[in-house]
Steps between C-alpha positions, in 0.01 A plus 500: 500500500409193710272543800450317828184297562344762728567772246332289233186465712495874563556569131215268406260676734609838360449375144146391576434835659635685197326274249240766434766755399459448128709741295289487183233761432136406457388505137313809388336523160655765269291804415363435150304825448238311300247696294141485616382377162614438145454751223130546412402227747220424741513308826396136538534244777772236520250222435431646157842409365594191700365238263631144459627428150250217455225758542663776297568281195183333374628320188531134606777429247701785650427383855638157408819652357555724805452208736753296301750787503473541878563129548769434238677829425869459576543848649227418750669167578831673575323759717332220696841341565632838619206512740601163644859623546391812685258301711790286617707812573213648700460181706874501562496865611232421759750268671754780547476505882559128543849375595704265284601154620779302334627146560863424428652150519866438421762232542871535431836329544830685503838326476744710701869546437704272726738787570222742599372556851147389406636190333708395802210568739264304277730198512541538874135545607300333224741238391454574128678710244180686414229705672126451438237767553122437498264795534122554480367850571165678501553874446231763555528853363255783564525869420290730714271710279580827675422730208200322349692354207288185490182706466654712225615189314150359529349831382728506197426136414126555543509811280695317230253212513194719464672712236554186293140398564382835361745472211344164421154660497631781279653244265173307479311823432745584221471147355120528506515834317749371243291191427184709464667755270654222288162328478320812383781569258431156352132586471589827325725316255221252430270793429757658270516172307120492467493864384768424241309199371174699475678774308661248268152371415372855448803598290465184292137589426605852397780361281264264318259786430777726366638219281156455345489874425855482362400216267208714392740790431329714762821553709867483423771270635591752774171425673577128500852559639367725778243237597767229504721720722207558738445124529872441563490759780245284681681176413825632647331521841436124509858361525597782737206423730573126491866564579413723796244248625760222503757718677245612760383142560860396559560779749173432683576127520838569663338751736264222606794268568460288187676448167365692197164369384161611372294703749126437539313830518170678459399644161305803627759777508263795529313356797626693806529219755717688749340608824400867498603580855696816439360852513699795369734506798617336820651661814875467519489345848365178346842447342624388842342165412725447200727203578811657347457807721454281805821319406683832464389601849604167648844567349520814717402299808778250428750781438397664829569174685835461324594852605432407861710187464788700356484736797480213750819354350689796651388417855635238746393136481472264796527128439507195732663173393466214751600147404504154654664182380719200569872463434741210548830371368367144518204378300376273780475794737352748247151502651603412854308758704571714683870441447496597130258791540613839369301819571560852379310827518611819338369839416616769266427868452620638169505867409621605153770766540690545178361355179628761253157670516352188336205477742430873483515490122267198491252691717514807275456281193198333662344841569553600139343173384199578716472849348532348152219256577280788614570696183434194285169456681405860426604455136297179474197682638539781245533249217190317626297822506620572147409151379147529635461850354627383160268199497197712592578757231549227236176329602304827491621615160485151349125513565477838326704373205278192471190719481653710225640208301163321515333810356769511234445131426129555443575786257764301310280191474231715344760667277619162363144392430411828327825501300420155360144602411617823334777317315253243364276789392794669330486799736842445672844377401675182601748710702221618728399138561859395578561801727178430690592134547855585608374755755249247634777238535729736687218609729417138589864449594487819709194367683692185592802699618293734717301213649829327586626825657188508715553142618865576576407814696246317717739211565781743581274694737406175670870416543598852604249493784641174634272253326337224695723195543328243721 
């Protein structure tokens, strides 16, 4: 309904008075019921685990690759563009209380029917068979923020912006972990290749010795065939390792934002160059620093603001639309002031009455979305606790396995040496030599696998605790 000027002034004053009557509820963090500690854990301070990646990773080749990935990885580039989009949306939301101002300029000519009233009057008063109309208008529109909608829009935009910022940090942390794990996988494959080549040399030496004994009729052809098979077992590892190295180099190159190429890397696989900053356990409250969990909580903040906006949509709106301009039917008099001046002021109060329950349904949907966001946050927290627990368990038992496999390695190395000595002295069979060498080969491969598992566990623990993206 249209209002008089005095009513508009009164309505404006009332709107400013009611501006603090926001309908949205203040955000409250969901109850997470976090455990006090992880399984078999001890407490440490937050500074113990917040470590920049440049400090955590000490291999300079790896540091170079991570830095390249953070600068050139395409997922990171897309996330940065998303950040720019949300930054623009946030800046726009901060202007929600400002009015809009539009300029409209138009010119038109209408040829009237000679038999119409307008046509006959046009001929009589203007002296032409047409009517011109020249208009220029400045229109102002302002909606009074009675229910705090501008603040809720700004809160939602801010939450979305910071959620994307945390998602970007989470993405970078994941990229760092993936690059590190791929790098150490390359080192493990290099070590497998070296182990295979050492065993080929050892098997070749054994084969030559058995062939000499065969030529001397001291062993039969079965011994030669078994020795050949043992050598082939080691030789088969070489093409497989080279294949896996090439595939891993390709994947790591793409991860670093480059086309497949050779990757420069360290040769010392067994040197533990990851920072030893983790004890057996970390309090669960430190997970609040994980960027993905922060993003999940910002999603609830945004959903809370959207719920308030959906509720505000069911309440009245007050808008004021003044305008001023110039209008004339002759071009020469278009800007002849004050004769051509046109002024208008209007106000409008709109209250939704019947919308087929659309607004009520939208509000209920928004509340459900907010509840879903809260549940997803709780689920993300549970998953995070599980990831940290898994990484700590893997790291702990990888150390125990390494101790045992090293002891086994020492025994098998001695067994191979003794088997060769006994075989040369005629006190053991060629089968015992081959079995000893095969066991030693398999154990060396096990050592590489367990060492890689340890690296993966420490990198995963670093990521699970939020990492340290500068």
